[in-house]
PDB file of N, H, CA, C and O in Angstrom:
ATOM      1  N   MET A   1       2.999  -6.940  -3.279  1.00  0.00           N
ATOM      2  CA  MET A   1       3.219  -5.567  -2.136  1.00  0.00           C
ATOM      3  C   MET A   1       4.559  -5.691  -2.121  1.00  0.00           C
ATOM      4  O   MET A   1       5.111  -6.746  -2.435  1.00  0.00           O
ATOM      5  N   GLU A   2       5.186  -4.645  -1.761  1.00  0.00           N
ATOM      6  H   GLU A   2       4.738  -3.788  -1.507  1.00  0.00           H
ATOM      7  CA  GLU A   2       6.611  -4.560  -1.051  1.00  0.00           C
ATOM      8  C   GLU A   2       6.665  -3.577  -0.014  1.00  0.00           C
ATOM      9  O   GLU A   2       6.482  -2.420  -0.393  1.00  0.00           O
ATOM     10  N   PHE A   3       6.870  -3.758   1.190  1.00  0.00           N
ATOM     11  H   PHE A   3       7.018  -4.698   1.498  1.00  0.00           H
ATOM     12  CA  PHE A   3       7.333  -3.206   2.095  1.00  0.00           C
ATOM     13  C   PHE A   3       9.390  -2.926   1.823  1.00  0.00           C
ATOM     14  O   PHE A   3      10.272  -3.465   1.153  1.00  0.00           O
ATOM     15  N   VAL A   4       9.276  -1.612   2.957  1.00  0.00           N
ATOM     16  H   VAL A   4       8.560  -1.175   3.501  1.00  0.00           H
ATOM     17  CA  VAL A   4      10.059  -1.089   3.134  1.00  0.00           C
ATOM     18  C   VAL A   4       9.923  -0.088   4.191  1.00  0.00           C
ATOM     19  O   VAL A   4       9.074   0.799   4.099  1.00  0.00           O
ATOM     20  N   ALA A   5      10.838  -0.197   5.348  1.00  0.00           N
ATOM     21  H   ALA A   5      11.528  -0.917   5.423  1.00  0.00           H
ATOM     22  CA  ALA A   5      11.794  -0.142   6.110  1.00  0.00           C
ATOM     23  C   ALA A   5      11.810   0.885   5.907  1.00  0.00           C
ATOM     24  O   ALA A   5      12.161   1.113   4.750  1.00  0.00           O
ATOM     25  N   LEU A   6      11.457   2.262   6.834  1.00  0.00           N
ATOM     26  H   LEU A   6      11.172   2.077   7.774  1.00  0.00           H
ATOM     27  CA  LEU A   6      11.978   3.483   6.669  1.00  0.00           C
ATOM     28  C   LEU A   6      11.973   4.573   8.477  1.00  0.00           C
ATOM     29  O   LEU A   6      11.387   5.463   9.094  1.00  0.00           O
ATOM     30  N   GLY A   7      13.169   3.547   8.531  1.00  0.00           N
ATOM     31  H   GLY A   7      13.645   2.824   8.030  1.00  0.00           H
ATOM     32  CA  GLY A   7      13.049   4.229  10.284  1.00  0.00           C
ATOM     33  C   GLY A   7      12.096   3.132  11.595  1.00  0.00           C
ATOM     34  O   GLY A   7      12.447   2.154  12.254  1.00  0.00           O
ATOM     35  N   ASN A   8      10.991   3.796  11.515  1.00  0.00           N
ATOM     36  H   ASN A   8      10.706   4.591  10.980  1.00  0.00           H
ATOM     37  CA  ASN A   8       9.990   3.616  12.431  1.00  0.00           C
ATOM     38  C   ASN A   8       8.643   3.502  11.616  1.00  0.00           C
ATOM     39  O   ASN A   8       7.577   3.583  12.227  1.00  0.00           O
ATOM     40  N   SER A   9       8.659   3.379  10.727  1.00  0.00           N
ATOM     41  H   SER A   9       9.525   3.313  10.230  1.00  0.00           H
ATOM     42  CA  SER A   9       7.423   3.293   9.821  1.00  0.00           C
ATOM     43  C   SER A   9       8.178   1.916   8.795  1.00  0.00           C
ATOM     44  O   SER A   9       9.225   1.269   8.813  1.00  0.00           O
ATOM     45  N   VAL A  10       6.784   1.985   7.866  1.00  0.00           N
ATOM     46  H   VAL A  10       5.933   2.511   7.852  1.00  0.00           H
ATOM     47  CA  VAL A  10       7.200   0.949   6.672  1.00  0.00           C
ATOM     48  C   VAL A  10       6.795   1.979   5.716  1.00  0.00           C
ATOM     49  O   VAL A  10       6.279   3.079   5.911  1.00  0.00           O
ATOM     50  N   LYS A  11       7.057   1.525   4.897  1.00  0.00           N
ATOM     51  H   LYS A  11       7.477   0.631   4.739  1.00  0.00           H
ATOM     52  CA  LYS A  11       6.074   2.482   3.038  1.00  0.00           C
ATOM     53  C   LYS A  11       6.104   1.249   2.852  1.00  0.00           C
ATOM     54  O   LYS A  11       7.085   0.534   3.059  1.00  0.00           O
ATOM     55  N   VAL A  12       4.237   0.631   2.145  1.00  0.00           N
ATOM     56  H   VAL A  12       3.440   1.211   1.977  1.00  0.00           H
ATOM     57  CA  VAL A  12       4.173  -0.064   1.989  1.00  0.00           C
ATOM     58  C   VAL A  12       3.513   0.270   0.383  1.00  0.00           C
ATOM     59  O   VAL A  12       2.674   1.165   0.271  1.00  0.00           O
ATOM     60  N   THR A  13       3.945  -0.483  -0.759  1.00  0.00           N
ATOM     61  H   THR A  13       4.626  -1.209  -0.668  1.00  0.00           H
ATOM     62  CA  THR A  13       3.302  -0.286  -1.845  1.00  0.00           C
ATOM     63  C   THR A  13       2.623  -1.495  -2.860  1.00  0.00           C
ATOM     64  O   THR A  13       3.012  -2.662  -2.901  1.00  0.00           O
ATOM     65  N   ALA A  14       1.429  -0.863  -3.721  1.00  0.00           N
ATOM     66  H   ALA A  14       1.113   0.085  -3.688  1.00  0.00           H
ATOM     67  CA  ALA A  14       0.286  -2.366  -3.838  1.00  0.00           C
ATOM     68  C   ALA A  14       0.549  -1.934  -5.568  1.00  0.00           C
ATOM     69  O   ALA A  14       1.004  -0.920  -6.097  1.00  0.00           O
ATOM     70  N   ILE A  15       0.270  -2.622  -5.857  1.00  0.00           N
ATOM     71  H   ILE A  15      -0.099  -3.446  -5.428  1.00  0.00           H
ATOM     72  CA  ILE A  15       0.705  -2.832  -7.154  1.00  0.00           C
ATOM     73  C   ILE A  15      -0.397  -3.371  -7.983  1.00  0.00           C
ATOM     74  O   ILE A  15      -1.117  -4.091  -7.291  1.00  0.00           O
ATOM     75  N   ASP A  16      -0.912  -3.259  -9.582  1.00  0.00           N
ATOM     76  H   ASP A  16      -0.328  -2.673 -10.144  1.00  0.00           H
ATOM     77  CA  ASP A  16      -2.224  -3.744 -10.378  1.00  0.00           C
ATOM     78  C   ASP A  16      -1.048  -4.372 -11.120  1.00  0.00           C
ATOM     79  O   ASP A  16      -0.173  -3.750 -11.722  1.00  0.00           O
ATOM     80  N   PRO A  17      -1.126  -5.351 -11.024  1.00  0.00           N
ATOM     81  CA  PRO A  17      -0.889  -5.832 -12.293  1.00  0.00           C
ATOM     82  C   PRO A  17      -1.184  -5.590 -13.635  1.00  0.00           C
ATOM     83  O   PRO A  17      -0.447  -5.815 -14.595  1.00  0.00           O
ATOM     84  N   ALA A  18      -2.727  -4.940 -13.645  1.00  0.00           N
ATOM     85  H   ALA A  18      -3.325  -4.757 -12.865  1.00  0.00           H
ATOM     86  CA  ALA A  18      -3.466  -5.333 -14.957  1.00  0.00           C
ATOM     87  C   ALA A  18      -3.191  -3.663 -16.093  1.00  0.00           C
ATOM     88  O   ALA A  18      -3.366  -3.499 -17.300  1.00  0.00           O
ATOM     89  N   SER A  19      -2.597  -2.470 -14.743  1.00  0.00           N
ATOM     90  H   SER A  19      -2.454  -2.602 -13.762  1.00  0.00           H
ATOM     91  CA  SER A  19      -3.293  -1.436 -15.346  1.00  0.00           C
ATOM     92  C   SER A  19      -1.672  -0.846 -15.425  1.00  0.00           C
ATOM     93  O   SER A  19      -1.324  -0.242 -16.440  1.00  0.00           O
ATOM     94  N   GLY A  20      -0.392  -1.133 -13.918  1.00  0.00           N
ATOM     95  H   GLY A  20      -0.675  -1.623 -13.094  1.00  0.00           H
ATOM     96  CA  GLY A  20       0.750  -0.624 -13.279  1.00  0.00           C
ATOM     97  C   GLY A  20      -0.205  -0.298 -12.759  1.00  0.00           C
ATOM     98  O   GLY A  20      -1.066  -1.050 -13.215  1.00  0.00           O
ATOM     99  N   VAL A  21      -0.731   0.469 -11.952  1.00  0.00           N
ATOM    100  H   VAL A  21      -0.031   1.079 -11.581  1.00  0.00           H
ATOM    101  CA  VAL A  21      -1.320   1.228 -11.247  1.00  0.00           C
ATOM    102  C   VAL A  21      -0.224   1.383  -9.986  1.00  0.00           C
ATOM    103  O   VAL A  21       0.581   0.485 -10.234  1.00  0.00           O
ATOM    104  N   GLU A  22       0.293   2.155  -8.579  1.00  0.00           N
ATOM    105  H   GLU A  22      -0.361   2.884  -8.378  1.00  0.00           H
ATOM    106  CA  GLU A  22       0.924   1.713  -8.125  1.00  0.00           C
ATOM    107  C   GLU A  22       0.431   2.921  -6.698  1.00  0.00           C
ATOM    108  O   GLU A  22       0.548   4.144  -6.765  1.00  0.00           O
ATOM    109  N   ALA A  23       0.073   2.407  -5.913  1.00  0.00           N
ATOM    110  H   ALA A  23      -0.023   1.413  -5.858  1.00  0.00           H
ATOM    111  CA  ALA A  23      -0.702   2.955  -4.580  1.00  0.00           C
ATOM    112  C   ALA A  23       0.453   2.833  -3.467  1.00  0.00           C
ATOM    113  O   ALA A  23       0.858   1.670  -3.475  1.00  0.00           O
ATOM    114  N   SER A  24       1.073   3.550  -2.590  1.00  0.00           N
ATOM    115  H   SER A  24       0.744   4.494  -2.584  1.00  0.00           H
ATOM    116  CA  SER A  24       1.750   3.754  -1.563  1.00  0.00           C
ATOM    117  C   SER A  24       1.180   4.395   0.412  1.00  0.00           C
ATOM    118  O   SER A  24       0.888   5.468   0.940  1.00  0.00           O
ATOM    119  N   VAL A  25       1.292   3.087   0.794  1.00  0.00           N
ATOM    120  H   VAL A  25       1.530   2.216   0.365  1.00  0.00           H
ATOM    121  CA  VAL A  25       1.139   4.525   2.042  1.00  0.00           C
ATOM    122  C   VAL A  25       2.533   3.612   3.005  1.00  0.00           C
ATOM    123  O   VAL A  25       3.291   2.649   2.881  1.00  0.00           O
ATOM    124  N   VAL A  26       2.150   4.814   4.061  1.00  0.00           N
ATOM    125  H   VAL A  26       1.534   5.595   4.161  1.00  0.00           H
ATOM    126  CA  VAL A  26       3.286   4.455   5.098  1.00  0.00           C
ATOM    127  C   VAL A  26       2.334   4.558   6.522  1.00  0.00           C
ATOM    128  O   VAL A  26       1.557   5.268   7.160  1.00  0.00           O
ATOM    129  N   CYS A  27       2.990   3.365   6.480  1.00  0.00           N
ATOM    130  H   CYS A  27       3.621   2.789   5.961  1.00  0.00           H
ATOM    131  CA  CYS A  27       2.048   3.084   8.024  1.00  0.00           C
ATOM    132  C   CYS A  27       3.834   2.648   9.804  1.00  0.00           C
ATOM    133  O   CYS A  27       5.062   2.550   9.806  1.00  0.00           O
ATOM    134  N   PRO A  28       2.612   2.560  10.927  1.00  0.00           N
ATOM    135  CA  PRO A  28       3.997   2.436  11.538  1.00  0.00           C
ATOM    136  C   PRO A  28       4.837   0.659  11.969  1.00  0.00           C
ATOM    137  O   PRO A  28       4.298  -0.436  11.806  1.00  0.00           O
ATOM    138  N   ALA A  29       6.202   0.917  12.510  1.00  0.00           N
ATOM    139  H   ALA A  29       6.640   1.806  12.643  1.00  0.00           H
ATOM    140  CA  ALA A  29       6.178  -0.322  12.116  1.00  0.00           C
ATOM    141  C   ALA A  29       5.596  -1.229  13.542  1.00  0.00           C
ATOM    142  O   ALA A  29       6.249  -2.257  13.721  1.00  0.00           O
ATOM    143  N   SER A  30       4.945  -1.090  14.134  1.00  0.00           N
ATOM    144  H   SER A  30       4.415  -0.254  13.989  1.00  0.00           H
ATOM    145  CA  SER A  30       4.595  -1.976  14.850  1.00  0.00           C
ATOM    146  C   SER A  30       3.358  -2.396  14.460  1.00  0.00           C
ATOM    147  O   SER A  30       2.839  -3.426  14.892  1.00  0.00           O
ATOM    148  N   ALA A  31       2.741  -1.494  13.491  1.00  0.00           N
ATOM    149  H   ALA A  31       3.163  -0.657  13.140  1.00  0.00           H
ATOM    150  CA  ALA A  31       1.286  -2.962  13.129  1.00  0.00           C
ATOM    151  C   ALA A  31       1.688  -4.007  12.408  1.00  0.00           C
ATOM    152  O   ALA A  31       2.823  -4.439  12.206  1.00  0.00           O
ATOM    153  N   SER A  32       0.717  -4.344  12.066  1.00  0.00           N
ATOM    154  H   SER A  32      -0.205  -3.993  12.229  1.00  0.00           H
ATOM    155  CA  SER A  32       0.853  -5.817  11.360  1.00  0.00           C
ATOM    156  C   SER A  32       1.213  -5.943  10.391  1.00  0.00           C
ATOM    157  O   SER A  32       1.409  -4.781  10.034  1.00  0.00           O
ATOM    158  N   GLN A  33       1.534  -6.690   9.442  1.00  0.00           N
ATOM    159  H   GLN A  33       1.375  -7.634   9.733  1.00  0.00           H
ATOM    160  CA  GLN A  33       1.908  -6.945   8.423  1.00  0.00           C
ATOM    161  C   GLN A  33       0.591  -6.837   8.004  1.00  0.00           C
ATOM    162  O   GLN A  33       0.513  -5.770   7.394  1.00  0.00           O
ATOM    163  N   HIS A  34      -0.675  -7.495   8.021  1.00  0.00           N
ATOM    164  H   HIS A  34      -0.612  -8.361   8.516  1.00  0.00           H
ATOM    165  CA  HIS A  34      -1.376  -7.913   7.545  1.00  0.00           C
ATOM    166  C   HIS A  34      -2.251  -6.883   7.068  1.00  0.00           C
ATOM    167  O   HIS A  34      -2.695  -6.803   5.923  1.00  0.00           O
ATOM    168  N   ALA A  35      -2.636  -5.506   8.745  1.00  0.00           N
ATOM    169  H   ALA A  35      -2.275  -5.571   9.675  1.00  0.00           H
ATOM    170  CA  ALA A  35      -3.023  -4.446   8.631  1.00  0.00           C
ATOM    171  C   ALA A  35      -2.507  -3.926   7.285  1.00  0.00           C
ATOM    172  O   ALA A  35      -3.367  -3.914   6.404  1.00  0.00           O
ATOM    173  N   MET A  36      -1.084  -3.420   6.876  1.00  0.00           N
ATOM    174  H   MET A  36      -0.385  -3.430   7.591  1.00  0.00           H
ATOM    175  CA  MET A  36       0.215  -3.115   6.533  1.00  0.00           C
ATOM    176  C   MET A  36      -1.151  -3.120   5.357  1.00  0.00           C
ATOM    177  O   MET A  36      -2.080  -2.368   5.063  1.00  0.00           O
ATOM    178  N   ALA A  37      -0.695  -4.259   4.986  1.00  0.00           N
ATOM    179  H   ALA A  37       0.060  -4.870   5.225  1.00  0.00           H
ATOM    180  CA  ALA A  37      -1.199  -4.598   3.103  1.00  0.00           C
ATOM    181  C   ALA A  37      -2.397  -4.451   3.400  1.00  0.00           C
ATOM    182  O   ALA A  37      -2.203  -4.056   2.250  1.00  0.00           O
ATOM    183  N   GLN A  38      -3.555  -4.338   3.761  1.00  0.00           N
ATOM    184  H   GLN A  38      -3.712  -4.659   4.695  1.00  0.00           H
ATOM    185  CA  GLN A  38      -4.986  -4.045   3.135  1.00  0.00           C
ATOM    186  C   GLN A  38      -4.926  -2.499   3.189  1.00  0.00           C
ATOM    187  O   GLN A  38      -5.565  -1.718   2.484  1.00  0.00           O
ATOM    188  N   ALA A  39      -4.042  -2.212   4.151  1.00  0.00           N
ATOM    189  H   ALA A  39      -3.523  -2.846   4.723  1.00  0.00           H
ATOM    190  CA  ALA A  39      -4.828  -0.228   4.243  1.00  0.00           C
ATOM    191  C   ALA A  39      -3.936   0.007   2.457  1.00  0.00           C
ATOM    192  O   ALA A  39      -4.088   1.027   1.784  1.00  0.00           O
ATOM    193  N   ALA A  40      -3.290  -0.882   2.138  1.00  0.00           N
ATOM    194  H   ALA A  40      -3.167  -1.710   2.684  1.00  0.00           H
ATOM    195  CA  ALA A  40      -2.381  -0.100   0.964  1.00  0.00           C
ATOM    196  C   ALA A  40      -3.265  -0.927  -0.202  1.00  0.00           C
ATOM    197  O   ALA A  40      -2.877  -0.536  -1.303  1.00  0.00           O
ATOM    198  N   ARG A  41      -4.282  -1.901  -0.327  1.00  0.00           N
ATOM    199  H   ARG A  41      -4.597  -2.219   0.568  1.00  0.00           H
ATOM    200  CA  ARG A  41      -4.766  -2.363  -0.770  1.00  0.00           C
ATOM    201  C   ARG A  41      -6.562  -1.514  -1.318  1.00  0.00           C
ATOM    202  O   ARG A  41      -7.150  -1.461  -2.398  1.00  0.00           O
ATOM    203  N   ARG A  42      -6.930  -0.912   0.288  1.00  0.00           N
ATOM    204  H   ARG A  42      -6.452  -0.956   1.165  1.00  0.00           H
ATOM    205  CA  ARG A  42      -7.605   0.067  -0.051  1.00  0.00           C
ATOM    206  C   ARG A  42      -7.552   1.508  -0.722  1.00  0.00           C
ATOM    207  O   ARG A  42      -8.390   2.282  -1.186  1.00  0.00           O
ATOM    208  N   LYS A  43      -6.143   1.500  -0.551  1.00  0.00           N
ATOM    209  H   LYS A  43      -5.463   0.871  -0.175  1.00  0.00           H
ATOM    210  CA  LYS A  43      -6.179   3.221  -0.997  1.00  0.00           C
ATOM    211  C   LYS A  43      -5.717   2.993  -2.840  1.00  0.00           C
ATOM    212  O   LYS A  43      -5.964   3.898  -3.638  1.00  0.00           O
ATOM    213  N   LEU A  44      -4.992   1.576  -3.324  1.00  0.00           N
ATOM    214  H   LEU A  44      -4.792   0.841  -2.676  1.00  0.00           H
ATOM    215  CA  LEU A  44      -5.464   1.113  -4.184  1.00  0.00           C
ATOM    216  C   LEU A  44      -6.538   1.062  -5.519  1.00  0.00           C
ATOM    217  O   LEU A  44      -6.488   1.323  -6.721  1.00  0.00           O
ATOM    218  N   GLU A  45      -7.621   0.515  -4.450  1.00  0.00           N
ATOM    219  H   GLU A  45      -7.662   0.302  -3.474  1.00  0.00           H
ATOM    220  CA  GLU A  45      -8.678  -0.138  -4.939  1.00  0.00           C
ATOM    221  C   GLU A  45      -9.539   1.705  -5.436  1.00  0.00           C
ATOM    222  O   GLU A  45     -10.448   1.972  -6.222  1.00  0.00           O
ATOM    223  N   TYR A  46      -8.788   2.482  -4.632  1.00  0.00           N
ATOM    224  H   TYR A  46      -8.049   2.266  -3.993  1.00  0.00           H
ATOM    225  CA  TYR A  46      -9.652   4.212  -4.066  1.00  0.00           C
ATOM    226  C   TYR A  46      -9.280   4.497  -5.527  1.00  0.00           C
ATOM    227  O   TYR A  46     -10.139   4.543  -6.407  1.00  0.00           O
ATOM    228  N   VAL A  47      -7.493   4.756  -5.842  1.00  0.00           N
ATOM    229  H   VAL A  47      -6.795   4.719  -5.127  1.00  0.00           H
ATOM    230  CA  VAL A  47      -6.787   5.098  -6.761  1.00  0.00           C
ATOM    231  C   VAL A  47      -7.486   4.443  -8.300  1.00  0.00           C
ATOM    232  O   VAL A  47      -7.772   4.839  -9.430  1.00  0.00           O
ATOM    233  N   LEU A  48      -7.530   3.038  -7.372  1.00  0.00           N
ATOM    234  H   LEU A  48      -7.298   2.717  -6.454  1.00  0.00           H
ATOM    235  CA  LEU A  48      -8.528   2.356  -9.235  1.00  0.00           C
ATOM    236  C   LEU A  48      -9.441   3.207  -9.577  1.00  0.00           C
ATOM    237  O   LEU A  48      -9.524   3.971 -10.539  1.00  0.00           O
ATOM    238  N   ARG A  49     -10.458   2.896  -8.252  1.00  0.00           N
ATOM    239  H   ARG A  49     -10.390   2.275  -7.471  1.00  0.00           H
ATOM    240  CA  ARG A  49     -11.988   4.149  -8.739  1.00  0.00           C
ATOM    241  C   ARG A  49     -11.517   5.012  -9.722  1.00  0.00           C
ATOM    242  O   ARG A  49     -11.609   4.925 -10.947  1.00  0.00           O
ATOM    243  N   LYS A  50     -10.979   5.888  -8.993  1.00  0.00           N
ATOM    244  H   LYS A  50     -10.904   5.959  -7.999  1.00  0.00           H
ATOM    245  CA  LYS A  50     -11.142   7.098  -8.865  1.00  0.00           C
ATOM    246  C   LYS A  50     -10.746   7.950 -10.907  1.00  0.00           C
ATOM    247  O   LYS A  50     -11.431   8.704 -11.597  1.00  0.00           O
ATOM    248  N   LYS A  51      -9.501   7.358 -11.129  1.00  0.00           N
ATOM    249  H   LYS A  51      -8.945   6.745 -10.568  1.00  0.00           H
ATOM    250  CA  LYS A  51      -9.396   6.771 -12.213  1.00  0.00           C
ATOM    251  C   LYS A  51     -10.719   6.433 -13.429  1.00  0.00           C
ATOM    252  O   LYS A  51     -10.666   7.236 -14.361  1.00  0.00           O
ATOM    253  N   THR A  52     -11.607   5.627 -13.525  1.00  0.00           N
ATOM    254  H   THR A  52     -11.650   4.975 -12.768  1.00  0.00           H
ATOM    255  CA  THR A  52     -12.257   5.763 -14.367  1.00  0.00           C
ATOM    256  C   THR A  52     -13.742   6.111 -13.822  1.00  0.00           C
ATOM    257  O   THR A  52     -14.661   6.309 -14.617  1.00  0.00           O
TER     258      THR A  52
END
C-alpha cells in the first residue's frame, strides 16, 4: 500500500506483487488508514477478477 496526501484527500495505491497490477482509490483525508487500505484492496481484487 502506498499513501499519498493530496490536499484534503489521500490517494491509496495497492499493488499485487505476483502480477504487478495496480489499483488506486482517492479517499477523504478524514477516513481512517484502515478504511482507505481496505477500499484499495477491494478495488485491486475487483481489477484482478476482471482480468481473468
